N, C-alpha and C positions, 0 to 999 in steps of 0.2 A: 570569227567565232571559233572557239576551241571545243571540240567534242569531249565529253567526259561521261563516265558512268558512275552512278551512285548505287551501292549495294546497301540495303537497309533491312534490318530484321528487328522487329519488336516482339518481345515475348514477355509473358507475365505468368507467374504461378502463385497460387494461394493455397494454403492448407491449414487445417485446424488440428490441434492435438490437445489431448486432455492433460492438463498440468496438475502437479501436486499442489494442494492448498497450503501446505506449510503448517506451522503450529498456530497461526493466528487466523487464517482464513480470509485474508483481504488482498486486494490489489491496490497499489498506491503509486503516487509519484511525488516528486519534489514540489515544494510550494512555488507558485508563480509569484512574480513581483506584485500583482494586484492583491493576492491573498495576504502576502507579507504585510503590505500597507494596511489592509483592512484589519488584520488581527494584531498588528503591532509587534510582531516577532518573526525572526527567520528560523526559529526552531520548530520543527514539526514535519509531518508528512501528511499529504492529502489522500484520504481514502477515496479511490475511484470506483471500487466495487467491493461488495461483501459476498462471500461465497455462502450460498444457502446451506443451512444446517452446520456451518462451521462455528468455531469458537466465538468469533466476533459477531456473527449473526445471533447467537444465543445470548450475547451480552448487550444486544441492542445498539451496537455501533452501526452507524448509518453512512451511506455514501455522502461525500462532501464533508464529513467530520475531519477535523485535523487532530491527529494524535501527536501530542507534544511530549509526553513522558510515559515510560513504562517502568513501574516500580521506582519512581523517582529519577530514573535515568533519561536525560533528554534524547529524543529521537529525531534525526533529520535526514537519514538515508538508509539504504539497505544494510550497511555495515553496522550502524548503531542499533537498528531494529534487531538484527541477528544477535548482537552482543547482549542486548537487554533481555532477550528471550532464551538465550542458550542455557541448556541444562535445567530448564524449568518446565519441560513437557509434562502435561498432566497436572500442573500446579495452578492455583489461582494467583493471578497477578493484577495489580492495579494499573489501568490505562487512564491517563489524564487526557481528556479530549476537549477541544474547543468547538462549541456548537452554538450558533446564534449569539455570539459575543459572551458566552458563559463557559466557565471552566467546569467540567463534569468529570467525576471519577467513576469509572466502570470496572467491576471485577470480572476478569476474563479467565476462564479455565482453559489453558492452552492445550491444543491437541498434541498428538505425537508426531514426530518427524516422519514424513513420507506418507502420510494418510492422504488418499485421494477422495 
């Protein structure tokens, strides 16, 4: 038998910070393979949360909606979302969303950059 010593240290930290809501007021993620199969396209982002009193909240965009286009521009990640909304703060833009196998167009008045 060989003697040995194991030094182990487990640590965990968690913290919460208030983040800026951006011009749309949503949290989102990329589409999962299951959702892509269900809706029949890989273009879009899945809304995971809607910020209360944000632009998306007032336009009745809901959690689990899929945003496929903004003013006719396909959206599929943060870069295309930013491109489609850049320079349009305070303006009304058309969001094409997929909900319950239906395509719906919602008019969203974008917020200003940096609003909390």
